[in-house]
C-alpha positions in Angstrom: 20.8 6.6 -11.6 24.2 6.5 -11.9 24.8 7.9 -8.2 22.6 5.0 -6.6 24.8 2.0 -8.8 27.9 3.6 -7.8 26.3 3.4 -3.8 24.8 -0.1 -4.7 28.7 -1.4 -5.7 30.7 0.3 -3.1 27.7 -2.4 -1.2 29.3 -5.1 -2.4 26.9 -5.8 -5.3 28.2 -6.5 -8.8 27.2 -3.6 -11.5 24.6 -6.3 -13.1 23.0 -7.2 -9.8 22.6 -3.1 -8.9 21.2 -3.2 -11.9 18.8 -5.4 -11.6 17.7 -4.0 -8.1 17.3 -0.8 -9.4 15.0 -1.5 -12.1 13.3 -4.6 -11.1 10.0 -3.0 -13.1 9.8 -3.8 -16.4 11.4 -1.0 -19.0 7.9 0.8 -20.1 7.8 1.5 -16.5 11.2 2.4 -16.1 11.3 4.3 -18.6 7.8 6.1 -17.5 9.8 6.1 -14.1 12.8 8.2 -15.3 10.4 10.4 -17.8 8.7 11.7 -14.3 12.4 12.0 -12.2 13.7 13.8 -14.8 11.2 16.6 -14.6 11.2 16.3 -10.7 15.3 17.4 -11.2 14.8 19.7 -13.4 12.0 21.7 -11.2 14.6 21.7 -8.7 16.7 23.1 -10.6 14.4 25.8 -11.9 13.7 26.7 -8.0 17.5 25.7 -7.0 16.6 22.7 -5.3 18.7 19.4 -5.0 16.5 16.3 -6.1 18.7 14.4 -4.2 18.6 16.1 -0.9 15.1 17.1 -1.3 12.3 17.3 1.7 8.8 16.5 2.1 8.0 20.0 1.5 9.6 20.6 -1.6 7.9 17.3 -3.0 4.9 18.3 -1.8 5.7 21.7 -3.9 5.9 19.9 -6.9 2.7 17.6 -6.9 1.2 21.0 -5.6 2.6 22.5 -9.0 1.6 19.5 -11.0 -2.2 19.7 -10.1 -2.6 23.9 -10.2 -0.8 24.7 -13.2 0.4 22.0 -15.2 -3.7 20.7 -14.6 -2.3 17.2 -14.1 -4.6 14.4 -12.9 -4.2 13.0 -9.4 -3.7 9.3 -10.8 -0.9 11.2 -12.8 0.6 13.0 -9.7 0.2 9.9 -7.9 2.4 8.0 -10.5 5.1 11.2 -9.7 4.9 10.8 -5.8 5.6 6.5 -6.9 8.6 7.0 -9.4 10.0 9.8 -6.8 10.0 7.9 -4.0 11.5 4.8 -6.2 14.5 7.2 -6.8 14.9 9.0 -3.8 14.8 5.2 -1.6 19.1 4.6 -3.6 19.7 8.3 -2.3 18.7 8.8 0.8 16.1 7.8 4.2 13.2 10.0 3.1 10.8 7.9 3.6 7.8 10.2 0.5 5.9 6.6 -0.3 5.0 6.3 4.1 4.4 10.2 4.3 1.2 10.7 5.4 1.4 14.5 4.6 1.7 13.9 0.6 -0.9 11.1 0.9 -3.4 13.3 3.0 -2.2 16.1 0.1 -2.7 13.4 -2.9 -6.7 13.0 -1.2 -7.4 16.8 -1.8 -6.5 16.5 -5.1 -9.2 13.5 -6.0 -11.3 15.7 -3.6 -10.9 18.7 -5.8 -11.2 16.8 -9.1 -12.9 13.6 -8.5 -12.7 11.0 -11.3 -15.0 11.4 -14.1 -18.1 8.9 -14.3 -18.2 6.4 -17.2 -21.3 7.8 -18.5 -21.0 4.6 -21.3 -23.4 1.8 -21.2 -21.8 -1.6 -19.7 -21.2 -4.4 -22.7 -22.5 -7.8 -22.9 -19.3 -10.2 -24.2 -22.0 -12.8 -24.9 -24.7 -10.3 -26.3 -21.6 -8.8 -28.9 -20.6 -12.7 -30.1 -24.6 -13.6 -30.7 -24.2 -10.7 -32.8 -21.5 -11.9 -34.9 -23.2 -14.9 -35.6 -25.8 -12.7 -37.4 -26.3 -10.7 -40.3 -24.5 -8.6 -40.9 -21.7 -10.5 -39.5 -23.3 -14.0 -40.9 -23.1 -15.7 -43.2 -18.9 -15.2 -44.4 -19.6 -16.1 -47.9 -22.1 -12.4 -48.1 -20.6 -10.4 -45.1 -19.6 -7.1 -46.8 -16.5 -7.0 -46.4 -16.6 -3.7 -44.2 -18.1 -5.7 -41.3 -15.7 -9.0 -41.9 -13.2 -6.9 -41.1 -14.4 -5.5 -37.8 -15.7 -9.2 -36.5 -12.3 -10.2 -37.7 -10.4 -7.4 -35.8 -12.9 -7.8 -32.8 -12.1 -11.4 -32.4 -8.1 -10.6 -33.4 -8.3 -8.6 -30.4 -10.7 -10.8 -28.2 -8.2 -13.9 -28.9 -5.3 -11.8 -28.2 -6.3 -9.9 -25.3 -3.4 -10.4 -22.6 -1.4 -7.6 -24.3 -2.0 -5.2 -27.5 0.8 -5.2 -28.5 1.0 -9.2 -29.5 -1.8 -8.1 -32.1 0.4 -6.3 -34.1 3.5 -8.7 -33.7 1.0 -11.8 -35.1 2.5 -13.0 -37.8 0.1 -14.1 -40.9 2.6 -16.9 -42.3 2.0 -18.1 -38.8 -1.2 -18.7 -38.4 -2.7 -22.2 -37.6 -6.2 -23.1 -39.2 -7.4 -26.7 -37.3 -10.4 -28.3 -38.6 -11.4 -26.8 -41.5 -10.7 -23.5 -41.1 -13.6 -23.3 -37.5 -10.5 -22.9 -35.5 -7.0 -20.6 -36.2 -3.8 -20.2 -33.8 -2.2 -16.9 -33.4 1.6 -16.9 -33.0 3.1 -13.6 -32.1 6.8 -13.3 -34.6 9.7 -15.0 -32.9 11.6 -12.2 -32.5 8.8 -10.9 -30.5 8.1 -13.8 -28.2 12.0 -14.2 -27.0 12.0 -10.4 -26.1 8.9 -10.7 -24.1 10.6 -14.1 -22.4 13.6 -11.9 -21.3 11.3 -9.5 -19.9 9.5 -11.7 -17.6 
């Protein structure tokens, strides 16, 4: 990435703007891209190939290696293609994302390794909520701790389902109870909210 950053700086962008251009995704996505690009570079080094001056056939060989030898799922391999395309657009004019050959190669992976159908029955949220108002979850004063914990955890996850990380960031002291404890407001710790705001 340093090479790409220097290239953008030479084109007239400041270092801060160059970094933003190189990483518009969330931090977790950027880390995943870094890992996948690093794996591609390591593979290229092993096969005496230049990852920056690569070709579509070389990328195809790498993706096929992931499928045949590493046994990666097609969706994961497609993610590798996206990561490689993201980095190469700063290094070369090679159109990885628009390559029909790579697209057809990945389609063949899906054909030979179809997605496993979800065998679990579909669940009905309304039905679950109705059951949570009945025994053994109610009345709360007589409900076993086991079921009370399960109900509390489920409703907490449901209430903050936007991001699972919010559940881990909830601070007990920030809980706000209303209408004789019939309602509660969950708020994550200030550090989490500030970090989230910076990412957005």
